C-alpha positions as CSV (number, residue, x, y, z in Angstrom):
1,K,70.8,2.0,-216.0
2,M,72.5,5.3,-215.0
3,V,69.8,6.3,-212.6
4,E,69.7,2.9,-211.0
5,D,73.5,2.9,-210.6
6,A,73.4,6.4,-209.1
7,L,70.7,5.3,-206.7
8,E,72.9,2.5,-205.4
9,D,75.7,5.1,-204.9
10,R,74.9,8.6,-203.7
11,S,72.2,9.7,-206.1
12,V,74.6,12.1,-207.8
13,I,74.7,12.5,-211.6
14,G,76.9,14.7,-213.7
15,M,75.3,16.3,-216.7
16,V,77.1,17.8,-219.7
17,K,75.9,19.4,-222.9
18,Q,76.5,17.6,-226.2
19,E,78.3,19.6,-228.9
20,A,76.6,20.2,-232.2
21,L,77.1,17.3,-234.5
22,P,79.1,17.9,-237.7
23,A,77.1,18.0,-240.9
24,G,78.0,14.4,-241.8
25,G,77.2,13.1,-238.3
26,C,79.8,11.4,-236.2
27,V,81.2,7.9,-235.6
28,G,81.1,6.7,-232.0
29,D,80.1,8.9,-229.0
30,P,79.1,12.4,-230.0
31,P,81.4,15.2,-228.7
32,I,80.5,16.8,-225.4
33,R,81.5,20.0,-223.6
34,R,84.2,19.6,-221.0
35,T,82.4,21.6,-218.3
36,G,79.3,20.2,-216.6
37,C,77.3,20.2,-213.4
38,A,76.9,17.5,-210.8
39,G,73.5,17.3,-209.3
40,V,71.4,15.3,-206.8
41,M,68.3,13.5,-208.0
42,R,65.1,14.8,-206.5
43,D,61.4,13.9,-207.1
44,L,62.2,10.6,-208.6
45,V,59.4,8.6,-210.3
46,R,59.8,5.3,-212.0
47,L,57.6,5.0,-215.1
48,K,55.8,1.9,-216.1
49,D,58.2,1.3,-219.0
50,G,61.2,1.3,-216.6
51,R,62.4,4.9,-217.4
52,F,62.5,7.6,-214.8
53,N,61.2,11.2,-214.5
54,L,63.3,13.2,-212.1
55,V,64.5,16.6,-211.2
56,L,68.3,17.0,-211.1
57,E,69.2,19.7,-208.6
58,G,72.6,21.2,-209.6
59,R,75.2,21.3,-206.9
60,C,78.7,21.9,-208.3
61,R,80.4,22.7,-211.6
62,F,83.0,20.3,-212.8
63,E,85.6,19.9,-215.6
64,I,86.0,16.5,-217.3
65,L,89.6,15.4,-217.0
66,E,89.1,12.1,-218.9
67,E,86.4,9.8,-219.8
68,T,86.7,6.4,-218.1
69,G,85.2,3.1,-219.3
70,K,82.4,2.4,-221.8
71,G,79.0,1.2,-221.2
72,P,75.4,2.2,-221.6
73,Y,76.3,5.8,-220.5
74,R,79.5,7.8,-220.2
75,R,81.6,8.0,-217.1
76,A,84.4,10.4,-216.3
77,R,87.1,11.4,-213.9
78,V,86.3,15.1,-213.0
79,R,87.7,18.0,-211.1
80,F,85.2,20.1,-209.2
81,L,85.3,23.8,-209.9
82,P,85.0,26.2,-207.0
83,D,83.1,29.5,-207.4
84,G,85.9,32.1,-207.1
85,D,84.1,35.0,-205.6
86,D,81.0,33.7,-203.8
87,E,80.3,36.4,-201.2
88,D,77.5,36.1,-198.6
89,S,76.3,39.6,-198.3
90,G,77.0,43.3,-198.7
91,E,75.4,46.2,-200.5
92,A,76.8,45.3,-203.9
93,V,75.6,41.7,-203.6
94,D,72.1,42.8,-202.4
95,A,71.9,45.4,-205.3
96,G,73.0,42.8,-207.8
97,V,70.4,40.2,-206.6
98,S,67.7,42.9,-206.6
99,L,68.5,44.0,-210.2
100,L,68.4,40.4,-211.4
101,L,65.1,39.7,-209.7
102,N,63.6,42.8,-211.2
103,L,64.9,41.9,-214.7
104,L,63.4,38.4,-214.3
105,R,60.1,39.9,-213.2
106,T,60.1,42.2,-216.2
107,N,61.1,39.4,-218.5
108,T,58.3,37.2,-217.4
109,R,55.8,40.0,-217.8
110,T,56.9,40.8,-221.3
111,R,56.3,37.1,-222.1
112,G,52.6,37.7,-221.2
113,E,52.6,36.1,-217.8
114,E,50.3,38.0,-215.5
115,S,51.8,37.0,-212.1
116,P,55.3,35.6,-212.7
117,D,56.3,32.7,-210.4
118,L,59.5,34.2,-209.1
119,P,61.9,32.1,-207.0
120,D,62.0,32.5,-203.2
121,L,65.6,33.6,-202.3
122,S,64.9,34.1,-198.6
123,G,66.5,30.8,-197.5
124,L,69.7,31.3,-199.5
125,S,72.7,32.9,-197.9
126,S,75.3,33.1,-200.7
127,F,75.4,35.3,-203.7
128,G,76.2,32.3,-205.9
129,A,73.1,30.3,-204.7
130,K,70.9,33.3,-205.4
131,V,72.4,33.9,-208.9
132,H,72.1,30.1,-209.7
133,L,68.4,30.0,-208.7
134,L,67.6,33.1,-210.7
135,A,69.4,31.6,-213.7
136,A,67.5,28.4,-213.3
137,S,64.2,30.4,-213.2
138,S,65.1,32.3,-216.4
139,R,64.2,29.7,-219.0
140,L,67.7,29.9,-220.5
141,L,68.5,28.3,-223.8
142,A,70.9,25.4,-223.5
143,D,73.8,27.5,-225.0
144,E,73.1,30.3,-222.6
145,A,73.1,28.0,-219.6
146,Q,76.3,26.4,-220.8
147,E,77.9,29.8,-221.2
148,L,77.1,30.7,-217.6
149,L,78.3,27.3,-216.3
150,E,81.7,27.9,-218.0
151,L,82.3,31.3,-216.3
152,S,84.7,30.9,-213.4
153,E,83.2,33.5,-211.0
154,V,79.7,34.2,-209.7
155,R,80.0,37.9,-210.5
156,F,80.7,37.1,-214.2
157,R,77.7,34.8,-214.3
158,A,75.5,37.5,-212.7
159,R,76.7,40.1,-215.2
160,R,76.1,37.7,-218.1
161,L,72.6,36.7,-216.8
162,E,71.8,40.5,-216.6
163,Q,72.9,40.9,-220.3
164,I,70.8,37.9,-221.4
165,L,67.7,39.2,-219.5
166,R,68.1,42.8,-220.8
167,G,68.6,41.5,-224.3
168,R,65.3,39.6,-224.2
169,I,63.4,42.6,-222.9
170,D,65.0,44.9,-225.5
171,A,64.1,42.3,-228.3
172,R,60.5,42.2,-227.2
173,S,60.3,46.0,-227.0
174,W,61.6,46.3,-230.5
175,A,59.2,43.6,-231.7
176,E,56.2,45.4,-230.1
177,C,57.4,48.7,-231.7
178,W,57.6,47.2,-235.2
179,Q,54.2,45.6,-234.8
180,G,52.8,49.0,-234.2
181,L,54.7,50.6,-237.1
182,I,54.0,48.1,-239.8
183,P,50.2,48.6,-240.0
184,S,50.8,52.4,-240.1
185,V,53.3,52.1,-242.9
186,I,51.0,49.8,-244.9
187,A,48.1,52.2,-244.4
188,G,50.3,55.0,-245.7
189,N,50.3,57.0,-242.4
């Protein structure tokens, strides 16, 4: 119903992350985060059972001001959130994008992918668009993606994405190190 309603309107859907449920469950609608992302539906395919497969292309962050109405899905009045420091170019921006791209490349290689499928940033002009595409290509956990979404400025999101990617590389390096040490310790070397 939500997809059909959105198709009649402008094909825009807002997506938010559900909060973890309390141990005893919850009564009514489960709690949700207040920051989400509005996206445009792409590559829409209706399945035989009436459901849809689609790609939702994120366009703008929003904050839920209030939920409005009940029905088969939640609706809300929202305030769109601007990206505070979205610069188009400059040496610092280019260096930041290059660093994130290299970290993403290293991260995909440490996962065992021979030729990582890296995003093409050439058609993007703003720092924000590049950081967002790199984040989308990073296979973030839901909590990591939500954390980036809630940061008010692009440079903060870029810095946090760098920390996440470096942390993954460091964790894999430590795991490889321990894998090499454990057989030696067991053998008594």
